[in-house]
C-alpha positions in Angstrom: 0.0 0.0 0.0 1.3 3.4 -0.9 2.5 5.9 1.7 -0.6 8.0 2.5 -0.2 11.8 2.8 0.6 12.7 6.5 0.5 16.3 7.5 2.4 16.4 10.8 5.5 18.4 12.1 7.6 15.3 13.0 8.5 12.3 11.0 7.0 9.0 12.2 8.9 6.8 14.7 8.0 3.7 12.7 6.1 2.9 9.5 5.4 0.0 7.2 7.1 1.7 4.2 9.9 -0.8 3.8 7.6 -3.8 4.6 5.5 -2.9 1.5 2.3 -4.4 3.0 -0.4 -4.6 0.4 -3.6 -3.7 2.1 -2.7 -1.7 5.2 -0.3 1.1 6.2 1.0 1.5 9.7 2.6 4.6 11.2 3.7 5.3 14.8 3.9 9.1 15.7 5.0 11.3 18.5 3.9 14.9 17.8 4.1 18.3 19.6 1.0 20.5 20.1 -0.3 21.3 16.6 -3.2 21.8 14.2 -3.8 19.5 11.2 -5.3 21.6 8.4 -8.6 20.5 6.9 -8.0 17.7 4.4 -10.0 14.9 2.7 -8.0 11.6 2.7 -8.6 8.8 0.2 -8.0 6.1 2.8 -9.9 5.0 5.9 -8.0 5.8 9.0 -8.0 4.3 12.5 -6.1 6.4 15.2 -5.2 4.9 18.6 -3.8 6.9 21.5 -0.7 5.2 22.8 0.7 8.1 24.8 -0.7 10.4 27.6 -4.2 11.7 28.0 -4.9 14.6 25.6 -7.8 16.8 24.7 -8.5 16.4 21.0 -10.5 18.8 18.9 -11.8 17.4 15.7 -14.1 18.3 12.9 -15.2 15.5 10.6 -17.7 15.9 7.8 -19.0 19.1 9.4 -19.4 17.6 12.8 -17.4 19.2 15.6 -16.4 17.0 18.6 -13.9 17.5 21.5 -12.8 14.4 23.4 -10.6 13.8 26.3 -8.6 10.8 24.9 -6.8 8.4 27.2 -4.3 5.7 26.2 -6.1 2.9 24.2 -8.8 5.2 22.9 -9.6 4.9 19.2 -11.0 7.1 16.5 -12.4 5.8 13.2 -12.3 8.2 10.3 -13.7 7.0 6.9 -12.2 8.1 3.6 -13.4 11.0 1.6 -14.7 13.0 4.5 -13.3 16.5 5.4 -11.2 16.2 8.5 -9.5 18.8 10.8 -7.7 18.1 14.1 -5.8 20.0 16.8 -4.4 19.2 20.2 -2.5 21.4 22.8 0.1 19.0 24.3 2.5 16.3 23.0 0.6 13.2 21.7 1.7 9.7 20.7 -0.5 7.5 18.5 -0.7 4.8 15.9 -2.4 5.4 12.6 -3.7 2.5 10.5 -4.7 3.3 6.9 -6.9 1.1 4.8 -7.9 1.4 1.1 -11.7 1.6 0.6 -11.4 -0.8 -2.4 -10.0 -3.4 0.0 -12.9 -3.1 2.4 -15.3 -3.4 -0.6 -13.5 -6.6 -1.6 -13.7 -8.2 1.9 -17.3 -7.1 2.3 -18.2 -9.0 -0.9 -16.1 -12.0 -0.2 -17.1 -12.5 3.4 -20.6 -11.0 3.7 -21.8 -11.1 0.1 -22.6 -7.4 0.3 -21.2 -4.4 -1.5 -23.3 -1.9 0.4 -21.4 -1.7 3.7 -19.9 1.7 4.5 -17.6 2.5 7.4 -19.1 4.9 9.9 -17.1 7.7 11.6 -16.5 7.3 15.4 -15.3 10.5 16.9 -16.0 9.8 20.6 -13.4 8.0 22.7 -13.8 4.4 21.6 -12.2 1.4 23.3 -12.0 -1.8 21.3 -9.7 -4.5 22.7 -9.4 -6.4 19.3 -8.4 -3.3 17.3 -5.9 -2.4 20.1 -4.5 -5.9 20.0 -4.1 -6.0 16.2 -2.5 -2.5 16.2 0.1 -3.6 18.7 0.7 -6.9 16.9 1.4 -5.1 13.6 3.9 -2.8 15.4 5.6 -5.8 16.9 5.7 -7.5 13.6 7.4 -4.5 11.9 10.0 -4.4 14.7 10.8 -8.1 14.6 10.0 -9.4 11.1 10.5 -6.2 9.2 10.3 -6.8 5.4 9.5 -10.5 6.0 6.0 -9.9 7.5 3.6 -10.0 4.6 1.8 -13.2 5.6 1.3 -12.1 9.2 0.2 -8.6 8.2 -2.3 -10.0 5.7 -3.9 -12.2 8.4 -4.1 -9.3 10.8 -5.5 -7.0 8.2 -8.3 -9.4 7.1 -9.3 -9.9 10.8 -9.3 -6.1 11.3 -11.4 -5.4 8.3 -14.0 -8.1 9.0 -14.3 -6.7 12.6 -14.7 -3.2 11.3 -17.4 -4.2 8.9 -19.2 -6.2 11.5 -19.2 -3.6 14.2 -18.7 -0.1 12.7 -20.5 -0.1 9.3 -23.9 0.9 7.9 -26.4 -1.9 7.6 -25.7 -4.9 9.9 -24.0 -7.4 7.7 -25.1 -11.1 7.6 -22.9 -13.4 9.7 -19.9 -14.6 7.7 -20.4 -18.3 6.8 -17.2 -20.3 7.2 -17.0 -24.1 6.8 -15.9 -25.9 9.9 -14.6 -28.9 7.9 -11.3 -27.3 7.0 -9.2 -27.8 3.9 -9.4 -31.2 2.1 -6.3 -33.5 2.4 -5.4 -32.6 -1.2 -5.6 -28.9 -0.5 -3.5 -29.2 2.6 -0.8 -31.2 0.7 -0.8 -28.5 -2.1 -0.3 -25.7 0.4 2.2 -27.5 2.5 4.4 -28.4 -0.5 4.2 -24.9 -1.8 5.3 -23.4 1.6 8.2 -25.8 2.0 9.5 -25.1 -1.5 9.3 -21.3 -0.8 10.4 -21.0 2.8 12.9 -18.2 1.9 10.2 -16.0 0.3 8.0 -13.4 1.9 4.8 -15.3 1.1 1.4 -13.5 1.2 -2.0 -14.8 2.3 -3.4 -14.1 -1.2 -0.6 -16.2 -2.8 -1.4 -19.2 -0.6 -5.1 -18.9 -1.0 -4.8 -18.8 -4.8 -3.2 -22.3 -4.7 -6.6 -23.8 -3.6 -8.8 -21.1 -5.3 -10.2 -19.6 -2.1 -10.5 -16.0 -0.9 -7.7 -15.1 1.6 -10.1 -14.8 4.5 -11.8 -18.1 4.0 -8.4 -19.8 3.3 -7.0 -18.5 6.6 -10.0 -19.9 8.6 -10.0 -23.3 6.8 -6.3 -23.6 7.3 -6.5 -23.1 11.0 -9.5 -25.4 11.2 -7.4 -28.1 9.6 -4.1 -27.6 11.4 -4.9 -25.8 14.6 -2.5 -22.9 13.8 -2.5 -20.0 11.4 -0.6 -20.0 8.0 2.0 -17.7 9.5 2.6 -19.9 12.5 2.9 -22.9 10.2 5.4 -21.1 8.0 7.5 -20.2 11.1 7.5 -23.9 12.3 8.6 -25.1 8.8 11.4 -22.6 8.8 12.6 -23.7 12.2 12.4 -27.4 11.2 14.4 -26.7 8.0 16.9 -24.7 10.1 17.5 -27.6 12.5 18.3 -29.8 9.5 20.8 -27.3 8.2 22.4 -26.8 11.5 22.9 -30.5 11.9 24.5 -30.7 8.5 27.0 -28.1 9.7 27.8 -26.5 6.3 26.4 -23.0 7.1 26.9 -20.4 9.8 23.9 -19.5 12.0 23.5 -16.3 10.1 23.5 -18.1 6.7 21.0 -20.6 8.0 18.7 -17.8 9.1 18.8 -16.2 5.7 18.4 -19.5 3.8 15.2 -20.4 5.5 13.7 -16.9 5.2 14.1 -15.1 8.5 14.6 -11.3 8.4 17.6 -11.4 10.7 19.7 -13.7 12.9 18.0 -12.2 15.9 14.6 -12.9 14.5 15.7 -16.5 13.8 17.1 -17.0 17.3 13.9 -15.7 18.9 11.6 -18.1 17.0 14.1 -21.0 17.3 14.3 -20.7 21.1 10.5 -20.4 21.4 9.9 -23.6 19.4 12.9 -25.7 20.2 13.7 -24.5 23.8 17.3 -23.7 22.9 19.0 -20.9 21.0 20.7 -22.1 17.7 24.1 -21.8 19.4 23.0 -23.9 22.3 21.5 -26.4 19.9 24.8 -26.8 18.1 26.7 -27.2 21.4 24.4 -30.1 22.4 24.5 -31.9 19.1 27.5 -33.8 20.3 25.6 -34.8 23.4 22.2 -36.1 22.2 21.4 -37.7 25.5 21.7 -34.3 27.3 19.5 -32.6 24.7 16.8 -35.3 25.2 16.9 -34.8 29.0 16.4 -31.1 28.6 13.2 -31.6 26.6 
């Protein structure tokens, strides 16, 4: 997704620019007291206060509203509405930007409706799921960096389905998802594709296309079949392949991390220790003493 126009004095602390996510843009800001001139963005925006309490004055689509925002509070600002903001003390916040065309696509794929429109929410809104997704996207950028497409795709679909279910015009029908999961043939196709492409920054759309499903339905059916998300499965496959390469002993730890698709050696070490119980270095040290490794597990 292209970098949306942001009219603020300070540059963002963190953005998804380099990650090149397809359907969402993330930005983390810390800004001094200022006024954001009236503008009409072409993307939907969710703003979450992650700093101190602040009094926010806002005018959206001709509606004036002043709120005393505390950490965790959210605002939802649909695209193509005139918007104007100001605040009188330092603020820190996350912005999530979504393309209207993507919401239309998910609306049709999941609910079978093309008449859902996001509604503005200018009062202090607390939504634990949106808060959790926002923080998860930030963490993914910090840890996975440019290798985070699959995780970001999954989080974005979950976010958009939630927004359409809770904060849109016309209550959508309940999304109908089969509880049977993927067929054995479909699982085999996806598993083989993932294992052949472990080093690539795979996307949810790419995996869903293998079995001719929408990304949203694919993610749900995959988890119903395996008990884990596509992203979690990919990480496990990478760690399993890394263990094989470490045992062979032909590559350094850094080279193994790169070969199996981790963004960095630190990222590799974190996931390896979480799944194996040892860091890659400790794993190598214990290879010569298999009985001790077995006892520790």
